[in-house]
C-alpha positions in Angstrom: 86.1 83.8 125.3 84.7 82.3 122.3 84.9 78.7 120.9 83.9 77.2 117.7 83.0 74.1 116.2 82.3 73.0 112.7 80.3 70.0 111.8 80.3 68.6 108.6 77.5 66.7 107.3 77.9 64.4 103.8 74.6 63.8 102.4 75.0 60.9 99.7 72.3 60.3 97.4 71.4 57.1 95.6 72.5 58.7 92.1 75.1 60.9 93.7 78.6 60.3 91.4 80.5 63.3 92.6 83.3 62.7 94.5 83.5 64.1 98.5 84.8 67.9 98.8 88.4 67.8 99.7 89.0 69.3 103.4 90.5 72.7 103.8 93.2 72.8 106.3 95.3 75.6 107.3 99.2 75.0 107.5 99.4 75.8 110.8 96.5 75.7 114.1 97.6 79.1 115.0 99.4 82.2 113.7 101.2 84.5 116.0 102.4 88.0 115.7 103.1 91.2 117.7 101.7 94.7 118.0 103.5 97.9 119.5 102.2 101.6 118.8 105.6 102.8 117.8 106.4 99.5 115.6 103.1 98.9 114.5 102.1 95.1 113.5 104.7 92.7 112.8 103.3 89.6 111.5 105.7 87.9 108.8 104.2 84.5 108.7 102.3 84.1 105.5 98.8 82.6 106.2 98.1 79.5 103.8 96.3 76.4 103.2 98.2 73.1 103.4 95.3 71.1 101.9 92.5 72.0 99.6 92.9 75.3 97.7 91.2 76.1 94.9 90.9 79.4 93.3 86.9 79.5 95.1 88.0 79.5 98.1 87.0 82.9 100.4 89.6 83.6 103.1 88.1 85.8 106.1 88.8 87.1 109.7 86.0 86.8 112.3 86.2 87.9 116.3 85.8 91.1 117.8 89.3 92.0 117.6 89.2 91.5 113.9 87.7 94.7 113.4 91.3 96.3 113.0 93.1 93.6 110.6 92.6 92.9 107.3 93.8 90.0 104.8 96.1 90.9 102.0 96.4 88.6 99.2 99.8 87.2 97.9 100.2 84.5 95.5 97.4 81.9 95.0 97.6 80.3 98.2 99.1 83.1 100.5 97.6 85.7 102.5 99.4 88.3 104.9 97.9 90.2 108.0 97.8 94.0 108.0 96.1 97.0 110.0 93.1 98.0 108.4 92.9 100.8 111.1 95.2 101.6 114.2 94.3 99.5 117.3 93.0 102.2 120.0 95.5 103.0 122.8 93.0 102.2 125.5 93.0 98.4 123.7 96.5 98.1 123.6 97.1 99.3 127.4 94.4 97.2 128.8 95.0 94.0 126.7 98.1 91.7 126.7 96.9 90.0 123.3 94.3 90.0 120.7 92.9 86.5 119.7 90.6 86.1 116.7 90.2 83.7 114.0 91.2 83.3 110.2 88.7 81.4 108.0 88.5 79.8 104.7 85.5 78.6 102.9 84.7 77.1 99.5 81.2 77.0 98.3 79.0 74.0 99.3 79.9 74.8 103.2 83.5 73.0 103.1 85.4 75.5 105.8 88.9 75.7 107.8 89.6 77.7 110.8 92.8 78.9 112.3 93.4 81.0 115.5 95.3 84.2 115.3 97.1 85.6 118.6 98.7 89.1 118.5 100.8 89.9 121.2 100.5 93.8 122.5 103.2 95.3 124.3 103.9 98.9 124.8 106.9 99.4 123.0 109.0 99.6 126.7 108.6 96.3 127.7 109.4 93.2 126.1 106.2 90.5 126.1 106.9 87.8 128.4 104.9 85.5 126.8 106.1 82.4 124.6 103.5 81.2 122.3 105.9 77.8 121.9 103.8 76.7 124.8 100.5 76.9 122.6 98.9 73.2 122.3 96.0 72.5 120.0 93.5 70.4 121.7 91.2 68.1 120.3 88.5 70.8 120.3 88.7 72.7 117.1 90.4 75.9 117.2 90.9 75.8 121.1 94.6 76.4 122.1 95.6 75.7 125.8 98.7 78.0 127.0 100.5 75.9 129.6 102.7 77.8 132.0 106.1 77.8 130.4 107.9 80.2 132.6 109.6 78.5 135.6 111.4 80.8 138.2 114.3 79.3 139.4 113.9 78.2 143.1 116.2 79.6 145.7 118.6 76.7 146.9 117.7 74.6 149.8 119.7 75.0 152.9 120.1 72.4 155.8 
């Protein structure tokens, strides 16, 4: 498990007249897709900044699971996620999901991060996970998944 935090330190000089940099903010806290060996990657949500986009912003992927993925530029402010190489069968068989981070950074150190969650299934069984239950926390890029699946209790008989 990895955790990230970003500290933004603003140094103001007496003769500094430049406006402070605009914050970078992704349009989503997390992005969700799925992968099966038969269907490949299913990831339809565009990755974009909601605030702070400029042409000099650089996008990237971080984390161990990011090694099989790449960002494909779309329009000025959108990227899509694609496979850069097949995910090994052993990784698919031994994991339920891959979690990694998409980053956006502008020169001067202003950066943003969002989490990417890729559900892994064997193609025979649907994933029983629901990502509607992922909740951002006050800690940057930490998501809490609550138990969203409630089994119906058997009736109580007297």
